[in-house]
N, C-alpha and C positions, 0 to 999 in steps of 0.2 A: 535842555540836557544832553548831553555828550551818549552816543552809546559804547558800549566795552566788548571787545572781545572776550578779554579775562572775565567776564562773568559779571552775574549781578549778588550783592550782600546787601542785607536788611539788617537795620539796626534798631533795635525795639526799647526806646528809651531814650530822653537827648540831655541829659544831665552829661556832667563830666567825661565820664565814661567812656558814654555813647559818643561823644563829639569827637573823642581821641578815637575811638575806635574808627569812626566816619574817616577821620583826617587820614588814620593809617590805611585803611582798605585802599582809600582815593590815591595814596602817594603808591600803591602798587599797580593801580590800571583799571579798579574792580569799581564799575557804576555802583553808588551807593545810594539806597531808598531809608529815609529816617523817617519812622513814625513814631509818633506819640499820643497820647489823649485830647492834646488840647492843641490845636492850630497856630495860635501865641507862641505856647511852648515849641514848636517846631522853627517858626519864625525867629524866634529871639536864636534858637540853636544855631541855623543856617547863617545868621550874622554874625554870630561870634566865631562862628569856623572861618569863615570870610576875614576877619578883624585879625585872627591868630594865626591864619596860612600868610596873611600877606607881611605880618611882623617877622614870620619865619623865613621869607624871604628875604625879607632886607636885613635878615642876619646873617643869610648867608647858611640858614639850618633846616630850608626844608625839604622833603625827604623825597626819594621817587626820581625818578629820570624826566617825568614829566613837568612842565611848567606850574605855575599857582593858577594862573586860569583854564588851564588845562585839567587838572584835579578837580579844583571848584566845580567844574561845569560835569564834574560825574557824581554830585551830590545833589540830593533834592531830596524834600521834603513828601511826602505821605499822607492822607488824611483816613485813610483807610486800611487796615492790616491785611483785609481780604487783596486787597489791589496790590499791596507791596509785597506780600509773599509768592506772586506771580512772576514764574521765571525764577525763583531765585536758588543760588546753589548751598547759602550759606547763612543762618539768622542768629548773629548775636544779641542777648537778652542784655539789657544794662536797667533794668529799673530798678528802684530802693530794694536794700536786703531784708525783703520780708518774704518768709518760707510760702505765706497764703498767698501772696500776690504774684509772687514767681510760679506758682503752683497754677494760678489761674489763667496767668499769659500764655504758660505751655499748654493748658488741655486745651486753649483756644487754638493755639499754633496745631496740636495734634490734630485736631478735627479739617484744618482745611489745608496740610501740608501734603506733598504727595511723597514716594518711597525712595527719594534721591537728595533732597533738600539736609543739610546736618542743621540740628537745631542745637544751639551752644547758647551756655549762660555765665555770665563774669561774676558771678557769686564769689566771695574772699574766702566762706565759710560754710556754706550750708553743703549737706551732703547729696552727692548723685542720687543714691537710692531716695530720698526722701523728695528730692526735687522733682524727679521722674517718673514717682512710682505709678504706676496704672496708665501710662500712655501707652497709644497704639504702636507708636514709632520710638519707642525705646530704643532699639539699637541703633537711631541716629542721633540721640543724645549723648551729650558731653556738657563739662565743665570745661570752660577756656578762661582759667581766672587768670587777669593782668596784674601788672604792677601800677599805683599810681604815683606819677603821671605817666600813664603807657606810651603815650608820644616819645617819651626821653627815656624812658627803662623799660630795655626791650622782652625780660622775661615774661613768658607767661605757662602758667601751670596746667598741664591737660590730665583733668580726672575722669577717667571712665565712671558710668552705672556698670553693676555687677552684668548688666546685660548688654552694654555697646558693643559695636560689631567691631573687630578690627581696624577694619576698612575707615570708619568714620574717625578712629585715633587717629589711622594713617593721613587720611584727607586733611584732617584739621592739623596735623603736623606740619605739610606739605603749603598746606594755605599761609601759618602764620611765619613761617620762612619765606616764603615769598613776598607777602608785608615789612619784610625784614628784622621780626621779632626773633627772641630764641626760646622755641618750646622745648618744655621737658616733660616727660610721661611721667606720671604719679601712677604706679602699674597696681593702688588699688587704694580706694578714698580710705579718706583718715581724718578726723578731726583736724582742722588747722591748715588740712595739705600737708606741702612741706615749707614753706618760705616762713608762714607764721608760726609754724613750730619752732624753726630754730630763731627765730626773731623772739619768740615769749620766753624759749631758752635763756636767751640773751639778758634779755629783761630783768627776767625772774633773779639772776645772779646779781646784775647789777644794782638791782634793790636791795636784798641781801647784803651787799659789800657794804653799801651807804648807810642800812641801819645799824649796821655792827660797828661801824666808824672807822672800815678799812681805810676808805678812801673817799674825798668830797664829792659832790655831784659832778661838779666842774673836770677835777681830774679823772674821774670815770669817763668821763665824753670825752677828753683827750685820749684815754688810753685807746678809743674807739676811732675817733677823728685824725688822729696820728698815726697812728701804730696799727691794729687791727683791720680796722674800717681799709686802710689804703693797701694792706697786703690782699685783701678779702675780694679787693677792685678787680686783684688781677687773678688770683688763683685763689680755689675754695679751702677750705680745710683739709680734706683726705688728701689732695695734692699736695698740699703744705707739708704733711706729715711723711708723704710717700717723700717728698724730696730731703727732707730734714732724717729721716732717717735711711737715707741711701748709704750702702757701705756696711752696713751693720749687720751683724750675724742674727740679730733678733731684737725686736722692738716691742716689749710691754702694754704699747699704746692700743696694737691691735686687738688686743685681748678687752672686749670689754667688762671682763669679771673685775680687773685693778684697778685699784681706788683712786681717785682723781689723786690723792698727793704721789702717789707712787708712780702715778704716769707724769706727774709734772716734775718729779725729781730725775725723772729717766728722759725727759725729751727738751732738746734744748730748744728753744724755740727764735733764739738768735741765730 
């Protein structure tokens, strides 16, 4: 395995998310150690990563400035979690979405890491206050929630524990930028974080309109894929509102107390 001046990152868990993180960190020039409880799982993951990165190279979609072989040389498997964390600057947990399992992993990591490494979880819904409760190194803990599939979707939600040090957030933010991701800072923990809360709000309203016979399921999907989805792929809802409201003396949309029907009547979406 090639050495890296960028630093060493440990991935705990070799499933889809873990493999994606490994590929992303390698694309940024980081040495990556992949740990899992079963040696065969590690071997399978490394083979899967090699095949995937070769396909990306052939398609001209490989990220980073390093060649595919240079990136692959940065990724290795490690059968011992104690050996894996030696010299690591960042540890990204990617085990199944089970609170007790994740707490067990972080308790183990907490007992063997130093005061410099960042302990990060890929959880999509577990609250940091529950996930990192009672850890000695809680100031170094943070959630870095990727969007599936992480290699193709750059967003990463950074969600701190109430006791997470600001430097931990800053360092994780910089690291995500370094590997080409787009990190957003969630200022305080909340069920569902930000992405899923927005997603669930859309899904809830979509189901309501279909159930009430307002629109068919296929046409509702077209509203997103051929309308709002195309718009929101470039700019978010708040920027859309700002641009559409430009030049007006006042816009009731900025007042959350205004009813949805009143907002729609005053807001010209087109």
